N, C-alpha and C positions, 0 to 999 in steps of 0.2 A: 478908330476905324473899325467898322463891323467886319467880322469874319464870315465868309461865305460858308453856308452849311449845305451839305449834300444829304438828301434824305435816303432812307434805307433802300428804297427801290432803285434809285439812281446809282447808289453805291454797288448794288448787286449787278447792275448792267455794266458798270465800269469794270468790276472784277471779272465778269464773264469775258468782256472784250480783251482785257489784259491777259487772261489765261490763254486765249487764242493767239494774240498778237506777240507776246513776249517770246515764245519759241521761234516765231518767224523772224523777229529781230535778232535773236541769238544765232540763228542759221545764217542770216545775212552777215553778221560779224565774222563768222568762220569762213564764209565764202568770199567776202569782199575786203577783208583787212589787207591793207597795202595797195589797194586799187585807187586809181584817181578819183577824187571827190565827185567829179561830174558823172563818172560811171556809177558810183555808189548812189548818188542822188537819184539817178534814173531807176535803178533797181529798187531803192527804198520807196520811191513814188509808186512804182508798180505794185509792190507787196502791200503797201499801206492801202492803196486804192482798192485792191482786190479784197481786202479784209474789212475795211471801214466803209467802203462804198462811196467815199469821197476823198479828195486830195488832202494830204498833210500840208497845212499852211506854213508859209514862211513866218518866222525864221527857223522854225523847227526842222523843216526838210533839209536845209543846207547845214545847219548846226549838227544835226544827227548824222548826216552823211559824212561830215568831216570827222566826227568822233569814230564812226564805224571804219572809215578809211585808216584811221590811226590804230585800229584794233581795239578800241574801247567799246565796252558794252553799254547800250542804251537801256535803262531800266524804267519801265512804266510803273506808276504808282497809283 
């Protein structure tokens, strides 16, 4: 199976996005840990959309909301 290669330009764009988005996700964990998944999901969708310009697709939206609800940090790579 061939491995997908990301070129240097795309890697820089991903790194810039992650540098902006990771602190937002970390704040969301601090603010929403222990909250119901549905509430976290709505907040995550709002934060992601405001920064990415488009919706976070399923299943990531629900999976990440469940992790944040449990107080677990979502780490972008």
